[in-house]
N, CA, C and O atoms as CSV, one atom per row, in Angstrom:
chain,resi,resn,atom,element,x,y,z
A,1,MET,N,N,25.465,22.922,1.318
A,1,MET,CA,C,26.539,22.557,2.225
A,1,MET,C,C,26.767,23.681,3.212
A,1,MET,O,O,26.563,24.853,2.897
A,2,ASN,N,N,27.176,23.324,4.369
A,2,ASN,CA,C,27.450,24.282,5.421
A,2,ASN,C,C,28.777,24.980,5.147
A,2,ASN,O,O,29.798,24.319,4.958
A,3,ALA,N,N,28.770,26.325,5.124
A,3,ALA,CA,C,29.979,27.100,4.832
A,3,ALA,C,C,31.024,26.924,5.924
A,3,ALA,O,O,32.210,27.142,5.676
A,4,LEU,N,N,30.613,26.537,7.120
A,4,LEU,CA,C,31.547,26.380,8.222
A,4,LEU,C,C,32.064,24.950,8.353
A,4,LEU,O,O,32.894,24.670,9.217
A,5,ALA,N,N,31.583,24.050,7.509
A,5,ALA,CA,C,32.007,22.654,7.587
A,5,ALA,C,C,33.449,22.511,7.128
A,5,ALA,O,O,33.954,23.312,6.342
A,6,ASP,N,N,34.082,21.493,7.627
A,6,ASP,CA,C,35.455,21.167,7.263
A,6,ASP,C,C,35.516,20.899,5.756
A,6,ASP,O,O,34.608,20.263,5.222
A,7,PRO,N,N,36.562,21.365,5.051
A,7,PRO,CA,C,36.665,21.121,3.606
A,7,PRO,C,C,36.636,19.633,3.246
A,7,PRO,O,O,36.116,19.270,2.191
A,8,LEU,N,N,37.175,18.782,4.089
A,8,LEU,CA,C,37.136,17.345,3.811
A,8,LEU,C,C,35.709,16.806,3.922
A,8,LEU,O,O,35.308,15.938,3.147
A,9,ASP,N,N,34.950,17.319,4.879
A,9,ASP,CA,C,33.549,16.920,5.006
A,9,ASP,C,C,32.754,17.381,3.788
A,9,ASP,O,O,31.902,16.652,3.279
A,10,GLN,N,N,33.040,18.591,3.327
A,10,GLN,CA,C,32.360,19.112,2.146
A,10,GLN,C,C,32.683,18.255,0.920
A,10,GLN,O,O,31.795,17.930,0.131
A,11,ALA,N,N,33.945,17.896,0.770
A,11,ALA,CA,C,34.356,17.073,-0.371
A,11,ALA,C,C,33.697,15.697,-0.313
A,11,ALA,O,O,33.244,15.176,-1.332
A,12,ALA,N,N,33.648,15.117,0.873
A,12,ALA,CA,C,33.019,13.805,1.030
A,12,ALA,C,C,31.532,13.877,0.705
A,12,ALA,O,O,30.999,12.976,0.057
A,13,GLN,N,N,30.858,14.929,1.143
A,13,GLN,CA,C,29.439,15.107,0.866
A,13,GLN,C,C,29.213,15.294,-0.635
A,13,GLN,O,O,28.295,14.707,-1.207
A,14,PHE,N,N,30.048,16.106,-1.263
A,14,PHE,CA,C,29.949,16.335,-2.705
A,14,PHE,C,C,30.128,15.024,-3.468
A,14,PHE,O,O,29.378,14.737,-4.401
A,15,GLN,N,N,31.111,14.241,-3.072
A,15,GLN,CA,C,31.381,12.967,-3.732
A,15,GLN,C,C,30.209,11.996,-3.555
A,15,GLN,O,O,29.813,11.323,-4.506
A,16,ALA,N,N,29.668,11.923,-2.364
A,16,ALA,CA,C,28.539,11.023,-2.098
A,16,ALA,C,C,27.318,11.417,-2.942
A,16,ALA,O,O,26.625,10.553,-3.480
A,17,GLU,N,N,27.065,12.715,-3.052
A,17,GLU,CA,C,25.934,13.177,-3.853
A,17,GLU,C,C,26.151,12.870,-5.341
A,17,GLU,O,O,25.215,12.495,-6.047
A,18,ALA,N,N,27.387,13.032,-5.804
A,18,ALA,CA,C,27.700,12.745,-7.211
A,18,ALA,C,C,27.512,11.264,-7.510
A,18,ALA,O,O,26.973,10.906,-8.558
A,19,ILE,N,N,27.945,10.415,-6.615
A,19,ILE,CA,C,27.791,8.970,-6.810
A,19,ILE,C,C,26.310,8.596,-6.819
A,19,ILE,O,O,25.876,7.814,-7.664
A,20,ASP,N,N,25.538,9.147,-5.892
A,20,ASP,CA,C,24.092,8.875,-5.854
A,20,ASP,C,C,23.413,9.285,-7.153
A,20,ASP,O,O,22.568,8.555,-7.672
A,21,ARG,N,N,23.783,10.457,-7.685
A,21,ARG,CA,C,23.210,10.924,-8.946
A,21,ARG,C,C,23.545,9.965,-10.091
A,21,ARG,O,O,22.680,9.632,-10.901
A,22,GLU,N,N,24.784,9.530,-10.151
A,22,GLU,CA,C,25.201,8.632,-11.225
A,22,GLU,C,C,24.508,7.275,-11.139
A,22,GLU,O,O,24.104,6.718,-12.159
A,23,VAL,N,N,24.371,6.751,-9.945
A,23,VAL,CA,C,23.673,5.472,-9.771
A,23,VAL,C,C,22.224,5.606,-10.222
A,23,VAL,O,O,21.717,4.735,-10.929
A,24,ARG,N,N,21.548,6.682,-9.824
A,24,ARG,CA,C,20.153,6.896,-10.254
A,24,ARG,C,C,20.070,7.012,-11.772
A,24,ARG,O,O,19.163,6.455,-12.390
A,25,ASN,N,N,21.014,7.733,-12.374
A,25,ASN,CA,C,21.017,7.874,-13.835
A,25,ASN,C,C,21.168,6.525,-14.523
A,25,ASN,O,O,20.463,6.240,-15.490
A,26,ILE,N,N,22.066,5.707,-14.040
A,26,ILE,CA,C,22.293,4.387,-14.633
A,26,ILE,C,C,21.046,3.520,-14.486
A,26,ILE,O,O,20.629,2.867,-15.443
A,27,LEU,N,N,20.451,3.510,-13.300
A,27,LEU,CA,C,19.264,2.689,-13.073
A,27,LEU,C,C,18.095,3.148,-13.932
A,27,LEU,O,O,17.326,2.320,-14.422
A,28,ASN,N,N,17.953,4.436,-14.117
A,28,ASN,CA,C,16.844,4.953,-14.907
A,28,ASN,C,C,17.019,4.684,-16.395
A,28,ASN,O,O,16.031,4.657,-17.127
A,29,LYS,N,N,18.242,4.484,-16.860
A,29,LYS,CA,C,18.495,4.234,-18.269
A,29,LYS,C,C,18.367,2.760,-18.635
A,29,LYS,O,O,18.247,2.429,-19.814
A,30,GLN,N,N,18.389,1.884,-17.660
A,30,GLN,CA,C,18.303,0.456,-17.952
A,30,GLN,C,C,16.889,0.094,-18.379
A,30,GLN,O,O,15.928,0.399,-17.673
A,31,PRO,N,N,16.760,-0.548,-19.518
A,31,PRO,CA,C,15.428,-0.972,-19.940
A,31,PRO,C,C,14.910,-2.089,-19.035
A,31,PRO,O,O,15.680,-2.855,-18.456
A,32,SER,N,N,13.626,-2.156,-18.935
A,32,SER,CA,C,13.014,-3.211,-18.142
A,32,SER,C,C,13.243,-4.548,-18.843
A,32,SER,O,O,12.938,-4.688,-20.027
A,33,LYS,N,N,13.767,-5.508,-18.133
A,33,LYS,CA,C,14.021,-6.839,-18.698
A,33,LYS,C,C,13.071,-7.861,-18.082
A,33,LYS,O,O,13.411,-9.033,-17.917
A,34,LEU,N,N,11.891,-7.396,-17.753
A,34,LEU,CA,C,10.918,-8.288,-17.140
A,34,LEU,C,C,10.289,-9.188,-18.191
A,34,LEU,O,O,10.079,-8.791,-19.337
A,35,THR,N,N,10.001,-10.383,-17.777
A,35,THR,CA,C,9.268,-11.308,-18.633
A,35,THR,C,C,8.016,-11.749,-17.892
A,35,THR,O,O,7.966,-11.727,-16.662
A,36,ALA,N,N,7.033,-12.140,-18.634
A,36,ALA,CA,C,5.781,-12.606,-18.029
A,36,ALA,C,C,6.041,-13.898,-17.257
A,36,ALA,O,O,6.628,-14.845,-17.782
A,37,ILE,N,N,5.595,-13.918,-16.007
A,37,ILE,CA,C,5.814,-15.089,-15.147
A,37,ILE,C,C,4.505,-15.651,-14.597
A,37,ILE,O,O,4.506,-16.558,-13.764
A,38,GLY,N,N,3.380,-15.093,-15.080
A,38,GLY,CA,C,2.088,-15.555,-14.579
A,38,GLY,C,C,1.664,-14.868,-13.302
A,38,GLY,O,O,0.601,-15.167,-12.759
A,39,LEU,N,N,2.490,-13.940,-12.809
A,39,LEU,CA,C,2.186,-13.161,-11.616
A,39,LEU,C,C,2.511,-11.695,-11.893
A,39,LEU,O,O,3.395,-11.384,-12.692
A,40,CYS,N,N,1.793,-10.808,-11.230
A,40,CYS,CA,C,2.106,-9.386,-11.295
A,40,CYS,C,C,3.479,-9.181,-10.653
A,40,CYS,O,O,3.733,-9.676,-9.554
A,41,HIS,N,N,4.347,-8.465,-11.326
A,41,HIS,CA,C,5.694,-8.234,-10.792
A,41,HIS,C,C,5.697,-7.318,-9.576
A,41,HIS,O,O,6.720,-7.213,-8.899
A,42,TRP,N,N,4.596,-6.658,-9.280
A,42,TRP,CA,C,4.555,-5.787,-8.114
A,42,TRP,C,C,3.833,-6.451,-6.937
A,42,TRP,O,O,4.402,-6.572,-5.852
A,43,CYS,N,N,2.585,-6.880,-7.147
A,43,CYS,CA,C,1.792,-7.391,-6.013
A,43,CYS,C,C,1.682,-8.915,-5.981
A,43,CYS,O,O,1.131,-9.481,-5.037
A,44,ARG,N,N,2.204,-9.574,-7.007
A,44,ARG,CA,C,2.207,-11.040,-7.110
A,44,ARG,C,C,0.824,-11.643,-7.302
A,44,ARG,O,O,0.615,-12.822,-7.015
A,45,GLU,N,N,-0.121,-10.844,-7.785
A,45,GLU,CA,C,-1.455,-11.356,-8.128
A,45,GLU,C,C,-1.318,-12.291,-9.331
A,45,GLU,O,O,-0.621,-11.962,-10.291
A,46,PRO,N,N,-1.975,-13.454,-9.290
A,46,PRO,CA,C,-1.909,-14.366,-10.443
A,46,PRO,C,C,-2.505,-13.717,-11.693
A,46,PRO,O,O,-3.528,-13.036,-11.627
A,47,LEU,N,N,-1.851,-13.941,-12.824
A,47,LEU,CA,C,-2.311,-13.403,-14.104
A,47,LEU,C,C,-2.522,-14.553,-15.077
A,47,LEU,O,O,-1.725,-15.490,-15.115
A,48,GLU,N,N,-3.587,-14.489,-15.861
A,48,GLU,CA,C,-3.865,-15.544,-16.834
A,48,GLU,C,C,-3.233,-15.263,-18.187
A,48,GLU,O,O,-3.048,-16.183,-18.983
A,49,THR,N,N,-2.904,-14.022,-18.455
A,49,THR,CA,C,-2.320,-13.666,-19.751
A,49,THR,C,C,-0.840,-13.358,-19.573
A,49,THR,O,O,-0.307,-13.429,-18.465
A,50,LYS,N,N,-0.195,-13.021,-20.654
A,50,LYS,CA,C,1.240,-12.732,-20.597
A,50,LYS,C,C,1.493,-11.271,-20.231
A,50,LYS,O,O,2.287,-10.586,-20.876
A,51,GLN,N,N,0.814,-10.810,-19.199
A,51,GLN,CA,C,0.992,-9.451,-18.702
A,51,GLN,C,C,2.139,-9.426,-17.694
A,51,GLN,O,O,2.492,-10.445,-17.100
A,52,LEU,N,N,2.706,-8.240,-17.520
A,52,LEU,CA,C,3.732,-8.061,-16.493
A,52,LEU,C,C,3.125,-7.588,-15.186
A,52,LEU,O,O,3.625,-7.906,-14.106
A,53,PHE,N,N,2.029,-6.816,-15.291
A,53,PHE,CA,C,1.366,-6.241,-14.120
A,53,PHE,C,C,-0.130,-6.429,-14.243
A,53,PHE,O,O,-0.662,-6.536,-15.347
A,54,CYS,N,N,-0.810,-6.469,-13.103
A,54,CYS,CA,C,-2.253,-6.687,-13.131
A,54,CYS,C,C,-3.021,-5.412,-13.493
A,54,CYS,O,O,-4.134,-5.488,-14.014
A,55,ASP,N,N,-2.436,-4.244,-13.220
A,55,ASP,CA,C,-3.093,-2.991,-13.593
A,55,ASP,C,C,-2.059,-1.868,-13.653
A,55,ASP,O,O,-0.883,-2.076,-13.356
A,56,THR,N,N,-2.510,-0.690,-14.037
A,56,THR,CA,C,-1.580,0.436,-14.179
A,56,THR,C,C,-1.046,0.917,-12.838
A,56,THR,O,O,0.066,1.441,-12.771
A,57,ASP,N,N,-1.815,0.748,-11.773
A,57,ASP,CA,C,-1.322,1.149,-10.450
A,57,ASP,C,C,-0.072,0.348,-10.074
A,57,ASP,O,O,0.911,0.916,-9.598
A,58,CYS,N,N,-0.110,-0.948,-10.284
A,58,CYS,CA,C,1.051,-1.787,-9.969
A,58,CYS,C,C,2.231,-1.435,-10.875
A,58,CYS,O,O,3.373,-1.381,-10.419
A,59,SER,N,N,1.958,-1.198,-12.139
A,59,SER,CA,C,3.009,-0.829,-13.074
A,59,SER,C,C,3.665,0.488,-12.656
A,59,SER,O,O,4.890,0.608,-12.656
A,60,ASP,N,N,2.834,1.476,-12.300
A,60,ASP,CA,C,3.358,2.774,-11.862
A,60,ASP,C,C,4.164,2.650,-10.579
A,60,ASP,O,O,5.230,3.253,-10.452
A,61,ASP,N,N,3.662,1.869,-9.627
A,61,ASP,CA,C,4.376,1.682,-8.361
A,61,ASP,C,C,5.726,1.007,-8.588
A,61,ASP,O,O,6.720,1.370,-7.959
A,62,PHE,N,N,5.758,0.036,-9.477
A,62,PHE,CA,C,7.001,-0.655,-9.790
A,62,PHE,C,C,8.012,0.326,-10.387
A,62,PHE,O,O,9.172,0.346,-9.976
A,63,GLU,N,N,7.580,1.136,-11.350
A,63,GLU,CA,C,8.476,2.097,-11.984
A,63,GLU,C,C,8.968,3.140,-10.994
A,63,GLU,O,O,10.139,3.518,-11.024
A,64,LYS,N,N,8.087,3.610,-10.118
A,64,LYS,CA,C,8.487,4.584,-9.099
A,64,LYS,C,C,9.548,3.983,-8.180
A,64,LYS,O,O,10.494,4.673,-7.800
A,65,SER,N,N,9.404,2.717,-7.821
A,65,SER,CA,C,10.374,2.085,-6.922
A,65,SER,C,C,11.731,1.940,-7.599
A,65,SER,O,O,12.761,1.987,-6.927
A,66,ARG,N,N,11.747,1.767,-8.903
A,66,ARG,CA,C,13.016,1.646,-9.638
A,66,ARG,C,C,13.752,2.967,-9.696
A,66,ARG,O,O,14.981,2.984,-9.765
A,67,ARG,N,N,13.025,4.082,-9.669
A,67,ARG,CA,C,13.646,5.399,-9.792
A,67,ARG,C,C,14.211,5.928,-8.484
A,67,ARG,O,O,14.949,6.913,-8.487
A,68,LYS,N,N,13.886,5.302,-7.388
A,68,LYS,CA,C,14.358,5.793,-6.082
A,68,LYS,C,C,15.825,5.599,-5.906
A,68,LYS,O,O,16.374,5.958,-4.864
């Protein structure tokens, strides 16, 4: 934070950062509730088995997007 910034601006910035941290923490703690739908949950490639993703790349990309 800028030492010359208004105290109210500093407080607002601190609060916004705290809220962002808490939201990320909550989202990261939620278990995946995905069910097999016959399509990859990331790229929508058709799947013949009860898989959630067509490969590990799609699975990793999906998890990375959830953590943002």
